[in-house]
DRENDO-1510 file (C-alpha; in Angstrom, 1 decimal, always signed):
<recs>
REC; n; res; u; v; w
REC; 1; MET; -6.3; +26.9; +35.8 .
REC; 2; LEU; -9.6; +27.2; +33.5 .
REC; 3; ARG; -9.2; +25.8; +30.0 .
REC; 4; ILE; -11.1; +27.4; +27.5 .
REC; 5; PRO; -11.7; +25.0; +24.3 .
REC; 6; ALA; -10.5; +26.4; +21.0 .
REC; 7; PHE; -13.3; +25.4; +19.1 .
REC; 8; GLY; -17.1; +25.2; +20.5 .
REC; 9; GLY; -19.5; +22.7; +19.4 .
REC; 10; VAL; -20.6; +19.0; +20.2 .
REC; 11; ALA; -17.6; +16.7; +21.3 .
REC; 12; ARG; -17.4; +13.8; +19.0 .
REC; 13; GLU; -15.6; +10.6; +19.9 .
REC; 14; ALA; -12.4; +9.8; +18.1 .
REC; 15; ALA; -12.5; +8.4; +14.7 .
REC; 16; THR; -11.7; +4.6; +14.7 .
REC; 17; GLY; -9.6; +2.9; +12.0 .
REC; 18; ALA; -10.3; -0.1; +9.8 .
REC; 19; LYS; -11.1; -3.2; +11.4 .
REC; 20; PRO; -8.2; -5.5; +12.1 .
REC; 21; VAL; -9.5; -8.3; +10.0 .
REC; 22; ALA; -10.1; -5.9; +7.0 .
REC; 23; CYS; -6.5; -5.1; +7.3 .
REC; 24; LEU; -5.3; -8.5; +7.3 .
REC; 25; ALA; -7.6; -9.4; +4.5 .
REC; 26; PHE; -6.2; -6.4; +2.3 .
REC; 27; VAL; -2.8; -7.6; +3.1 .
REC; 28; ALA; -3.5; -11.1; +2.1 .
REC; 29; VAL; -4.9; -10.0; -1.1 .
REC; 30; LEU; -1.9; -8.0; -1.8 .
REC; 31; ALA; +0.2; -10.9; -1.0 .
REC; 32; VAL; -1.6; -13.3; -3.5 .
REC; 33; ALA; -1.4; -10.7; -6.2 .
REC; 34; PHE; +2.3; -10.2; -5.8 .
REC; 35; TRP; +3.1; -13.8; -5.8 .
REC; 36; ALA; +0.7; -14.4; -8.8 .
REC; 37; GLY; +2.5; -11.8; -10.7 .
REC; 38; ALA; +5.8; -13.3; -9.4 .
REC; 39; LEU; +5.0; -16.8; -10.9 .
REC; 40; TRP; +3.5; -15.4; -14.0 .
REC; 41; ILE; +6.9; -13.5; -14.8 .
REC; 42; GLY; +8.8; -16.5; -13.7 .
REC; 43; ASN; +6.7; -19.0; -16.0 .
REC; 44; LEU; +7.1; -16.4; -18.7 .
REC; 45; ILE; +11.1; -16.1; -18.4 .
REC; 46; ILE; +11.3; -19.8; -18.2 .
REC; 47; HIS; +9.4; -20.2; -21.6 .
REC; 48; LEU; +11.3; -17.6; -23.2 .
REC; 49; PHE; +14.6; -19.1; -22.4 .
REC; 50; SER; +13.7; -22.6; -23.2 .
REC; 51; ALA; +12.2; -22.0; -26.8 .
REC; 52; ALA; +15.6; -22.3; -28.4 .
</recs>
């Protein structure tokens, strides 16, 4: 059977996603930011409860 394409035009190659290294670096930055915030909040709580 002959297949007629739904859209005419120049065929393009599929779009590629971000590079795996960039994704890992972004996840690492998010992890560092999360733990920095967690340590800051923990330090704040310790100082609030110890200042009696």
